[in-house]
C-alpha positions in Angstrom: 19.7 -7.5 33.8 17.5 -5.6 31.0 15.0 -3.3 32.3 12.5 -0.7 31.0 13.7 2.4 30.1 12.0 6.0 29.5 8.9 4.9 31.5 6.9 6.7 34.4 7.9 5.7 37.8 4.1 4.7 37.9 4.8 2.1 34.9 8.4 0.7 36.5 7.0 0.1 39.4 4.0 -2.2 38.3 6.6 -3.4 35.3 8.9 -4.4 38.5 5.8 -7.1 39.4 5.9 -8.4 36.3 2.3 -7.8 36.0 1.0 -6.6 32.8 0.6 -3.6 31.6 -2.5 -3.0 29.6 -2.2 -0.6 27.0 -4.3 0.2 24.2 -2.0 0.5 21.3 1.7 -0.1 20.4 3.6 1.1 17.5 7.3 -2.0 17.3 10.1 -1.7 15.3 12.8 -4.3 14.2 15.5 -3.2 12.2 18.8 -5.1 11.1 21.0 -5.4 7.9 18.9 -6.7 5.0 19.0 -11.1 5.0 18.1 -11.4 8.3 14.9 -11.7 8.7 13.3 -9.0 10.3 10.3 -8.8 7.9 9.7 -12.8 8.3 10.0 -12.2 12.1 7.4 -9.0 12.0 5.2 -9.9 9.7 4.7 -13.4 11.9 4.3 -11.5 15.1 1.4 -9.4 13.2 -0.8 -12.4 12.3 -0.3 -13.7 15.8 -1.3 -10.1 16.9 -4.1 -10.3 14.7 -5.5 -13.7 15.7 -5.1 -12.2 19.0 -7.5 -10.0 18.6 -5.8 -6.7 17.9 -6.1 -4.5 14.8 -2.9 -4.2 13.1 -0.9 -2.8 9.8 3.0 -3.8 9.1 5.0 -1.1 6.9 8.2 -2.8 5.8 11.3 -1.3 5.9 13.2 -1.8 2.5 16.5 -0.5 1.9 16.5 1.1 -2.0 19.4 -1.1 -2.5 18.9 -4.6 -3.4 22.3 -5.2 -1.2 23.0 -2.1 0.6 26.1 -2.2 2.3 25.7 -3.9 6.2 25.8 -1.6 9.5 25.0 1.8 7.4 22.2 3.8 8.1 20.9 3.9 4.6 20.7 0.2 4.8 18.4 -0.2 7.7 16.1 -3.3 6.9 13.1 -4.8 9.1 9.5 -3.6 9.6 7.2 -1.4 11.6 4.0 -3.1 13.5 1.1 -1.0 14.5 -1.0 -3.1 17.0 -4.1 -1.5 18.7 -7.2 -2.4 20.2 -9.2 -0.8 17.5 -9.5 -1.1 13.8 -5.7 0.1 13.0 -5.7 1.7 9.2 -2.0 2.9 9.1 1.6 2.9 10.4 1.0 5.5 13.0 3.5 8.0 14.4 6.6 7.2 16.0 7.3 4.1 17.6 7.7 3.1 21.3 9.7 -0.3 21.1 12.5 -1.0 18.6 14.4 -3.7 18.8 17.7 -3.3 16.4 20.1 -5.7 15.0 23.0 -3.2 15.6 23.5 0.5 16.0 23.9 2.0 12.5 20.3 0.6 11.7 19.1 2.1 15.0 20.8 5.3 13.9 19.1 5.3 10.5 15.9 4.9 11.6 16.3 8.0 14.8 17.7 10.1 11.7 14.4 9.3 9.8 12.3 10.8 12.6 10.7 7.5 13.2 11.1 6.8 17.6 9.7 8.0 20.4 12.1 10.0 22.3 11.2 7.9 25.1 10.6 4.5 23.7 12.2 1.6 24.4 15.3 0.4 22.6 16.4 -3.5 22.6 19.8 -3.0 20.9 22.3 -6.2 20.3 25.6 -5.5 21.8 27.3 -7.9 19.3 29.2 -5.2 18.1 30.6 -4.1 21.5 33.3 -6.1 22.1 33.8 -6.6 18.2 37.1 -7.9 17.4 37.8 -5.3 14.6 38.4 -2.1 17.1 37.3 0.3 14.3 33.4 -1.6 14.6 33.6 -1.4 18.3 34.5 2.1 18.2 31.9 2.9 16.2 29.1 1.4 18.3 30.3 3.3 21.0 30.4 6.2 19.1 26.6 5.9 17.6 25.7 5.0 21.0 27.1 7.8 22.5 25.0 10.0 19.6 22.0 8.2 20.3 22.1 8.7 24.2 23.2 12.8 23.6 19.4 13.2 21.4 17.8 11.6 24.7 17.4 8.4 23.8 17.8 5.4 26.0 19.5 2.1 25.0 19.1 -1.1 26.9 21.7 -3.4 25.5 21.2 -7.2 25.2 23.0 -10.2 24.6 20.9 -10.9 21.4 23.4 -12.7 19.3 25.1 -14.3 22.2 21.6 -16.1 23.5 20.7 -16.9 19.9 24.1 -19.3 19.5 23.2 -21.1 22.6 20.4 -22.4 19.9 22.5 -22.2 16.9 26.0 -21.7 15.3 24.4 -19.5 12.9 23.1 -16.8 14.8 22.4 -14.5 11.5 19.4 -16.7 10.6 18.4 -17.4 13.7 18.3 -14.0 16.0 15.2 -13.3 14.0 12.8 -16.2 15.7 14.7 -15.3 19.1 13.2 -12.0 18.9 9.9 -13.1 18.1 10.3 -15.2 21.1 11.2 -11.7 22.9 8.1 -9.6 21.4 6.0 -13.3 22.6 6.9 -12.4 26.3 6.6 -8.5 26.2 3.3 -8.7 24.4 1.7 -11.6 26.5 0.5 -14.0 23.2 -0.1 -17.3 23.3 2.8 -19.2 22.6 0.9 -22.0 21.1 -0.5 -19.5 18.7 3.3 -18.6 18.2 4.2 -21.9 17.4 1.3 -22.2 14.9 2.5 -19.1 12.7 5.8 -20.9 12.4 4.1 -24.4 11.1 2.6 -22.0 8.7 5.7 -19.7 8.1 7.8 -23.2 7.3 5.5 -25.1 5.7 7.6 -25.6 2.8 10.6 -26.3 5.3 11.8 -29.8 6.6 11.2 -30.9 9.8 14.0 -30.2 10.9 14.6 -26.4 9.8 10.8 -25.9 11.6 12.0 -27.4 14.9 15.4 -25.4 15.5 13.2 -22.5 14.5 10.5 -23.3 16.9 13.5 -24.0 19.3 15.0 -20.4 19.0 11.4 -19.2 20.0 11.2 -20.8 22.9 14.6 -19.5 23.7 13.7 -16.0 23.1 10.7 -16.1 25.3 12.1 -17.7 27.8 15.0 -15.5 27.9 12.7 -12.5 28.2 10.6 -14.2 30.6 13.7 -14.3 33.1 15.1 -11.4 32.2 12.8 -8.3 30.8 10.4 -6.6 33.6 8.5 -5.5 30.6 5.3 -7.0 29.8 2.2 -5.6 28.3 -1.3 -6.3 27.4 -3.0 -5.1 24.4 -7.1 -6.0 24.3 -9.0 -7.0 21.4 -10.7 -5.0 19.4 -14.1 -7.2 19.8 -14.1 -8.7 16.3 -16.5 -11.9 16.1 -16.2 -12.3 12.5 -13.1 -14.5 11.0 -10.2 -12.3 9.7 -7.7 -13.0 7.3 -4.0 -11.1 7.7 -2.5 -10.8 4.3 -0.6 -7.9 2.6 -2.0 -5.6 -0.7 -0.4 -7.7 -3.3 -2.0 -10.7 -1.5 -5.6 -8.7 -1.2 -4.6 -8.0 -5.0 -4.4 -11.8 -6.2 -7.2 -12.7 -4.3 -8.7 -10.4 -6.3 -7.7 -11.7 -9.7 -9.2 -14.6 -8.3 -12.7 -13.7 -6.9 -13.5 -11.6 -10.0 -13.3 -14.9 -12.0 -10.4 -13.2 -14.4 -8.4 -16.2 -16.1 -5.4 -14.9 -17.0 -2.6 -12.6 -15.1 0.5 -11.3 -17.6 3.3 -9.5 -16.2 7.2 -8.6 -16.0 8.6 -8.6 -12.8 9.3 -5.5 -11.2 9.8 -4.0 -7.6 6.8 -3.6 -5.3 4.7 -5.5 -7.6 6.3 -9.0 -8.2 5.0 -10.3 -4.9 1.7 -10.7 -6.4 2.8 -12.9 -9.3 4.5 -14.8 -6.6 1.4 -15.7 -5.2 -0.7 -15.9 -7.8 1.7 -18.6 -9.4 1.4 -20.8 -6.4 -2.2 -20.7 -6.1 -4.2 -19.4 -9.9 -3.6 -22.3 -11.7 -6.1 -24.5 -8.7 -8.7 -22.2 -10.0 -8.3 -22.3 -13.4 -6.1 -19.7 -14.0 -2.6 -18.5 -15.8 0.0 -16.8 -14.9 2.3 -15.6 -17.6 5.6 -14.4 -17.2 6.4 -12.1 -20.5 9.9 -11.5 -21.3 9.7 -7.7 -20.9 6.7 -5.2 -20.0 5.4 -4.6 -23.1 5.4 -8.1 -24.2 2.9 -8.5 -21.2 0.8 -6.3 -22.0 0.4 -7.3 -25.2 -0.3 -11.2 -23.9 -3.1 -9.7 -21.8 -5.2 -7.8 -24.3 -4.3 -10.8 -26.4 -5.9 -13.6 -24.3 -9.0 -10.8 -23.0 -10.0 -10.4 -27.1 -10.3 -14.4 -27.3 -12.5 -13.7 -24.3 -10.7 -14.6 -21.4 -10.8 -11.2 -19.5 -6.9 -10.7 -18.1 -5.1 -8.5 -15.9 -1.4 -7.2 -16.1 0.5 -5.7 -12.8 3.2 -3.8 -12.7 4.6 -0.6 -11.4 5.6 3.2 -12.7 8.5 2.2 -14.9 6.5 -0.8 -16.7 3.4 1.5 -16.9 5.7 4.0 -19.2 6.8 1.1 -21.5 3.4 -0.5 -21.9 2.0 3.1 -22.9 1.4 1.9 -26.2 -0.1 -1.3 -25.7 -3.3 0.7 -23.7 -3.6 2.7 -26.6 -4.0 -0.5 -28.4 -6.7 -1.8 -25.9 -8.9 1.8 -25.7 -8.6 2.1 -29.7 -9.9 -1.4 -29.8 -12.1 -1.5 -27.3 -10.4 -4.4 -25.7 -11.2 -4.5 -21.9 -8.1 -5.0 -19.9 -7.3 -4.4 -16.3 -4.1 -2.7 -15.2 -2.9 -2.7 -11.9 0.1 -0.2 -11.1 1.9 -0.9 -7.7 3.1 3.1 -7.7 6.8 3.4 -6.2 9.3 6.3 -6.1 10.3 8.0 -9.4 10.8 9.6 -11.9 12.9 7.1 -13.7 13.9 3.6 -11.6 13.3 5.9 -8.5 12.9 4.8 -5.6 12.0 1.0 -6.0 11.1 -0.2 -2.6 9.6 3.4 -1.6 5.9 4.5 -1.2 5.1 7.0 -3.7 1.6 8.0 -4.8 3.3 10.3 -8.6 1.9 8.2 -11.2 -2.3 9.5 -11.2 -1.8 12.2 -13.7 0.3 9.4 -16.0 -2.2 7.2 -15.4 -4.8 9.7 -16.9 -3.3 11.5 -19.1 0.1 9.1 -20.1 -0.8 8.5 -23.3 -0.3 10.0 -27.2 -3.8 11.1 -28.6 -7.4 11.1 -27.3 -7.3 7.9 -24.7 -9.9 8.2 -21.9 -9.5 5.1 -19.3 -11.0 4.6 -15.9 -8.8 5.0 -12.8 -9.4 4.3 -9.5 -7.7 3.8 -6.3 -8.0 1.4 -3.7 -7.6 3.0 -0.1 -6.9 0.1 2.4 -5.7 -3.7 2.2 -9.0 -4.9 2.4 -10.4 -2.5 -0.8 -7.4 -4.2 -3.0 -9.3 -7.3 -3.0 -12.1 -5.3 -3.8 -11.4 -3.2 -6.2 -10.3 -5.4 -8.8 -13.7 -6.8 -8.5 -15.2 -3.9 -9.3 -12.4 -3.0 -12.3 -13.0 -6.1 -13.7 -16.9 -5.8 -14.1 -16.2 -2.1 -15.1 -13.8 -3.2 -17.8 -15.8 -5.5 -19.8 -19.3 -4.2 -19.2 -17.4 -0.8 -21.1 -15.4 -2.6 -23.0 -12.2 -0.1 -21.7 -9.2 -0.1 -19.9 -9.1 0.0 -16.1 -6.2 0.9 -14.0 -6.3 0.2 -10.3 -3.1 2.4 -8.4 -2.1 0.6 -5.0 1.3 1.6 -3.7 4.1 0.2 -1.8 2.2 1.2 1.3 -0.8 -1.3 0.8 1.4 -3.7 -1.3 3.8 -4.7 1.5 1.7 -3.9 4.8 -0.3 -6.1 6.9 -3.9 -5.7 7.9 -6.5 -8.2 9.1 -9.6 -7.9 7.6 -12.9 -9.8 8.0 -12.5 -13.1 5.3 -14.5 -12.9 2.2 -17.6 -15.1 1.3 -17.4 -15.5 -2.2 -20.7 -14.1 -3.6 -21.3 -14.8 -7.3 -22.1 -11.0 -8.2 -19.0 -10.6 -8.2 -18.5 -12.2 -11.5 -18.6 -10.1 -14.2 -21.7 -10.9 -16.9 -21.1 -13.7 -18.8 -20.1 -12.5 -22.4 -23.1 -12.6 -25.4 -22.5 -15.1 -27.5 -25.8 -15.6 -29.0 -25.5 -16.1 -32.7 -24.7 -12.8 -34.7 -27.1 -11.0 -37.4 -25.7 -10.4 -40.8 -23.6 -7.4 -41.0 -22.9 -7.1 -37.4 -20.6 -4.3 -36.4 -18.1 -4.5 -33.9 -17.8 -0.8 -32.9 -21.9 -0.1 -33.4 -21.7 2.7 -31.0 -24.8 3.2 -28.9 -25.6 7.1 -29.4 -26.1 8.1 -26.0 -23.9 5.4 -24.4 -21.1 4.8 -26.7 -21.4 1.3 -25.8 -21.1 -1.8 -28.2 -21.4 -5.6 -28.2 -18.3 -7.1 -27.5 -17.5 -9.9 -30.1 -15.8 -12.4 -29.6 -13.5 -14.1 -32.7 -14.3 -16.8 -34.7 -18.2 -16.4 -34.7 -20.2 -16.5 -38.5 -21.1 -12.9 -39.1 -18.6 -11.6 -36.6 -15.3 -11.3 -38.9 -13.4 -7.9 -38.4 -9.8 -6.5 -38.1 -8.4 -5.1 -35.2 -6.6 -2.4 -35.6 -4.9 0.0 -33.3 -5.4 2.5 -36.3 -8.6 4.8 -36.8 -11.1 2.9 -37.8 -14.9 2.5 -39.3 -17.8 1.1 -37.1 -17.1 -2.2 -39.0 -13.4 -2.3 -37.5 -12.1 -1.0 -41.1 -9.0 1.0 -41.3 -10.4 4.6 -42.2 -8.9 8.2 -42.6 -12.1 10.1 -43.8 -13.4 12.9 -42.3 -15.3 12.5 -39.4 -14.3 9.0 -38.6 -11.7 9.4 -35.7 -14.3 11.9 -34.4 -17.1 9.3 -34.3 -14.9 7.1 -32.7 -13.0 9.8 -30.2 -16.7 10.7 -29.7 -18.3 7.7 -28.4 -15.4 6.3 -26.5 -15.9 9.7 -24.5 -19.5 9.0 -24.0 -18.7 5.5 -22.4 -16.8 7.5 -19.6 -19.8 9.6 -19.4 -22.2 6.9 -19.6 -20.1 5.0 -16.8 -19.9 8.8 -14.6 -23.1 8.5 -13.9 -23.8 5.3 -12.2 -20.9 6.6 -9.6 -22.3 7.5 -5.6 -20.9 11.3 -4.9 -18.3 10.3 -1.8 -19.2 11.0 1.6 -17.1 13.6 3.7 -15.9 12.5 7.1 -17.3 14.9 9.4 -19.4 17.7 9.0 -20.7 19.1 5.4 -19.2 22.3 6.0 -16.3 24.0 7.8 -12.9 25.8 8.0 -10.7 23.1 6.0 -11.6 20.0 4.0 -9.0 17.4 3.5 -9.2 16.0 0.1 -7.0 12.8 0.0 -6.8 9.3 -2.6 -5.5 6.1 -2.4 -3.4 4.8 0.9 -3.0 7.9 2.9 -6.8 7.5 4.3 -6.2 6.4 7.5 -3.7 9.1 8.2 -5.7 11.7 6.9 -9.1 10.3 8.5 -7.1 9.7 12.0 -5.8 13.0 11.8 -8.6 14.9 10.8 -10.9 13.0 14.1 -7.8 14.5 16.4 -8.1 17.5 15.2 -12.0 17.5 15.3 -11.8 16.1 18.9 -10.0 19.8 19.7 -12.8 21.2 18.3 -11.2 22.3 14.9 -13.4 22.8 11.9 -12.5 20.3 9.6 -13.5 17.1 7.2 -12.0 15.1 4.8 -13.0 13.5 1.3 -11.7 10.6 0.0 -11.7 9.8 -3.6 -11.4 6.1 -5.0 -12.5 7.0 -8.4 -10.0 9.5 -10.0 -11.0 9.3 -13.7 -13.8 10.2 -14.4 -14.9 11.9 -10.6 -18.3 11.3 -9.6 -20.8 13.9 -9.6 -21.7 16.5 -6.8 -17.5 16.9 -5.7 -17.6 20.7 -6.3 -20.5 21.1 -4.2 -18.7 19.8 -1.5 -15.4 21.9 -2.2 -17.5 24.8 -2.2 -18.7 24.6 1.7 -15.4 25.1 3.2 -13.4 28.0 3.4 -10.3 26.2 2.3 -9.6 23.3 0.3 -5.8 21.3 0.8 -5.3 17.8 -0.5 -2.6 15.6 1.1 -0.9 13.4 -0.9 2.6 11.3 -1.4 3.9 13.3 -4.7 5.6 16.4 -5.6 4.6 20.0 -5.5 6.4 23.1 -5.1 6.2 24.9 -1.9 5.0 28.3 -2.5 6.7 29.6 0.4 10.3 29.5 -2.2 11.0 32.9 -3.2 11.2 31.6 -6.4 8.2 29.8 -6.5 4.4 31.7 -7.3 0.9 31.6 -8.9 2.6 32.1 -12.7 5.4 28.8 -12.2 4.0 26.6 -9.1 4.0 23.1 -10.2 0.9 21.5 -8.3 0.3 17.6 -6.6 -1.4 15.4 -8.6 -4.9 15.3 -7.3 -4.6 19.3 -6.3 -3.9 19.8 -10.2 -7.1 17.9 -11.2 -9.6 19.1 -8.4 -8.1 23.1 -9.8 -8.4 22.1 -13.0 -11.9 20.6 -13.2 -13.6 22.5 -10.7 -11.9 25.7 -11.1 -11.4 26.1 -7.3 -8.5 27.2 -5.2 -6.8 24.1 -3.6 -4.1 23.8 -1.9 -2.0 20.8 -0.8 0.2 18.9 2.1 2.8 16.8 0.3 6.3 15.1 0.1 8.3 13.1 -1.6 10.1 11.2 1.5 9.5 8.1 0.5 7.6 7.1 3.9 4.1 7.0 4.7 2.1 10.0 5.8 2.0 10.0 9.4 -0.9 11.0 11.2 0.7 13.7 13.3 2.2 15.5 10.7 -1.2 16.2 8.7 -2.5 16.7 12.2 0.5 19.6 12.6 -0.4 21.0 9.6 -4.7 21.4 9.9 -3.8 23.0 13.1 -1.6 25.6 11.6 -3.8 25.8 8.7 -7.0 26.7 10.6 -4.9 29.3 12.6 -3.9 31.2 10.1 -7.6 31.0 8.6 -8.8 32.2 12.0 -5.3 34.7 12.2 -5.2 32.6 16.1 -2.3 31.0 17.1 -2.7 26.6 15.9 -4.5 25.0 18.7 
């Protein structure tokens, strides 16, 4: 009989009675080879947990290769689900419970430092007596190494039990695991069954019923076999919630903003946004256009927007590089465009399935000539929804390009948030289509704001040339002295006018102290959790999260100057000043660190890496303790 491992005596005694143990939170991982459905079951379990009332954050564990070799540590595929009795904003630290389909995937998570030493490990024993003696030997040796590392393994007959229901366990183990988790975490079976009706809504009834049978078998086996059982109280939220990932939230935001066209070329990790929109956008009167490449997708969006249909194009880093010339055209011609960059690891094609925040400087400066654009970054999955609405209104109001930087952490992670209630103010103001007076000019820039009326083509007195070349206020190509200067001046004035509309971001914590952590994008939850822990220990640390990266709001410099030290936390590269070859003359800075140093002339340090993983609160907290100890010349608290 399988038993709970790594628990205290009191906990073990309580569990032996099958009385559920109440806990505040747990982090669960399901790891397997690619194609065994771990992500599907993890998303379903996350949704069931959210419907139960828990805070949830999921992160997919995706190997970098599309078809990695099976039974390898690098090929581990799966999902992490953090469940709490509070609003969960990040994937947390190390896992409390792991269900592994093979020992190599499990080993991959251990060597990456993702499991607690006393975590519960449920490992399929299929490979223990495998007919291939090499595989059986590898299983024994790896399990021995895992135990030597201090972990306790509970072997379970996952495949054997699944085969009592289906002769294809590779396509059924995941639902058996969902039954196990439903039992362990005291979930409602009817709710779990309802979720499977949603998951398999496009499949035949035969497929649905077989998966429900697997769910029930897994639940029954766990109830009869496992001694562990937990209860995680709900958050007490009363508003109806939805559970989606960041890409779906982005797609929902596109529809809610009233945009009409989405043109894109498939690229990881952005593609699922178009998959979602292709299912529902047409019902809202929208069009999803899959172009032949990234350049064509951007051109299509610009053309649609020029015709009066505000458009969005969604891509990832390599796609942004290809779209660069077209982005410049939209800026020069002052055609509204929303561009979503779902960042991934780089450079080049880099780490397609891994998270990184490496595109910030490319988004702001990655274009020839002077090409100012607005850049903003959502910090949560809910924020992905509302940021798109904001981006569309800005793009149309200021006739410019707005780049929205999400990342792989947000794109594939799931989080419940309050179901949005449509608000007509989400829509951008209607385009002024009143008759044009004679001699109307498409670039009749306001001398103080740089703004000019957006003229749709095909109107009397509205005939003009659209060009990426330098042009006059009338849109005529011209290279005379002062023409390009005047255009650049007014496009820059628009940025200044927009900047005046921004509020100074609020400090998380006291407005002054020893250390200020500054972040952007998806690191917000981890940063604020780490800062809260450090504050509870009496440390004088606060944090500041920036949504608008270009331009930045006023008042930030005043905030930075009230702390002894300022440090950014980012998932992108920077040199380690402790390396003997690195000094202040050759050190390369992290993205936001570079921006803050250059704009505010403040000595900003950084804590960054390019591991391709979300930042853990524990790691940030440790760095905070170290930094403050060095500031005060004491030992870390």
